[in-house]
N, C-alpha and C positions, 0 to 999 in steps of 0.2 A: 274261486275259481281258481283262480293264476295256484295255489298253492294245490289241485292237480295236477295244473302243467305241468308243474315244476318236481313234480314228483317222481309224476313219471318219464319226465327228458332224463333224470335220476336213476331209475333203473334205469330208461336202457344203452342212458352209457354202464351201468358196471355190470350192465348180460358180456357190452360190448365186448368188453378192456375184461369181464373173464373167457370168454372166448379165446380174444388174443392173447392169452397170460396159454393158453390150453394151443396153443395152433403153437405158438414157439415151443413148450417145450417137444411136441411133438420136433418139429423141425430142428435142435441144438441139439435133443439127445436119443438116439439112438438106440435105447433099454425102454427107453418111454411104456407104460400101460395108456398101450392104442386103445385099447376095448376104454378105459375110463376116459381120457383122452373126447376119443366118441360119444360117451354119454356125455360127457359135459359140454361141452360143445352145444349139441340136440337140444340139453339142459335153456343155455343160456339165449339160442335164438328160439326155443319159444315164454323164452323173456320177453326179451322183446320185443313177441309177440301179441304176449297176451299188454304191454304197456303201451303199442300201440294200438290197440284197443282201447285202453283209458283211456287214448289224448278223444280220438274216436268218438266214442262216446260223451268225450265229454265238450267239445265240439258244438257236437249237437245240439246237447244240451243248454249249452252258452246262446250257439242264432235259438234255435225255441224262444230262451226266455226272451232276448232279440224280441223275437216277432210278438210277444206273449207285451211288454213292454212299447213300442215303436204302435 
């Protein structure tokens, strides 16, 4: 189970980094392709949400397993 948590946490960190890089490009480059950057930011947000869902599911599975064993 700890692998699942670390993979999801890594996915959240990667998506956050992608979002931040896109935001910096928009802020620093007046000629940045805003359409592409909006898409990149939306995709990064969706990746964060998906990884959060994985964490919630893994947490529920762990709780269920502990309930069975205890």
